[in-house]
C-alpha positions in Angstrom: -14.8 -16.5 10.3 -11.1 -16.3 11.2 -8.3 -16.0 8.7 -4.5 -15.7 8.9 -2.5 -14.7 5.9 1.2 -15.4 6.2 2.9 -13.6 9.1 0.0 -11.1 9.5 -2.3 -11.2 12.5 -5.6 -13.0 12.4 -8.5 -11.1 10.9 -12.0 -11.8 11.9 -15.3 -11.3 10.0 -18.7 -11.9 11.6 -22.1 -11.5 10.0 -25.7 -12.6 10.5 -28.1 -13.2 7.7 -31.1 -15.4 7.0 -29.1 -17.2 4.2 -25.8 -18.9 5.1 -24.3 -17.8 1.8 -25.1 -14.1 2.3 -23.8 -14.3 5.9 -20.5 -15.8 4.6 -20.2 -13.2 1.9 -20.8 -10.4 4.4 -18.2 -11.9 6.8 -15.7 -12.3 3.9 -16.2 -8.7 2.9 -15.4 -7.5 6.5 -12.3 -9.7 6.6 -11.2 -8.4 3.2 -11.5 -4.8 4.4 -9.3 -5.6 7.4 -6.7 -7.2 5.2 -6.7 -4.1 2.9 -6.2 -1.9 5.9 -3.4 -4.0 7.2 -1.7 -4.0 3.8 -2.0 -0.3 3.5 -0.5 0.2 7.0 2.5 -2.0 6.1 3.0 -0.2 2.8 2.8 3.3 4.4 5.2 2.2 7.1 8.1 1.8 4.6 10.4 4.8 3.8 9.7 6.6 0.6 12.4 6.2 -2.0 14.2 9.1 -3.7 12.4 11.1 -6.5 14.0 9.6 -9.6 12.9 12.5 -11.8 14.5 15.1 -9.5 17.7 13.0 -9.4 17.8 12.8 -13.2 17.2 16.6 -13.6 19.9 17.3 -11.0 22.3 15.1 -12.9 21.4 16.5 -16.3 21.3 20.2 -15.4 23.1 20.5 -12.1 26.5 19.1 -13.1 26.7 21.0 -16.4 25.2 24.3 -15.2 27.2 27.2 -16.5 29.2 25.1 -18.9 27.8 26.8 -22.0 27.6 30.3 -20.6 29.8 33.1 -21.8 30.3 35.6 -19.2 
C-alpha cells in the first residue's frame, strides 16, 4: 500500500496475512507509524518559541525590582 498526504513524501506499508483484511490492517498500521514519525520530525524541526512564563515574570518583577525598597 502506498499513500501520499499533501506535500509529504510517499509512505509505504506492506504486510502478508492469510486474510486480506488483516493484511490491509497491518499495512495500514505500518504506514500510520511512518506518518507519525514524519510529523514528529517536522514538528521537532521548528524553532522553539520563547517561554511565556519567564517573559511574564521578567516583566512583572524585573522592571519594578527595587522600586519598593528602602535603602
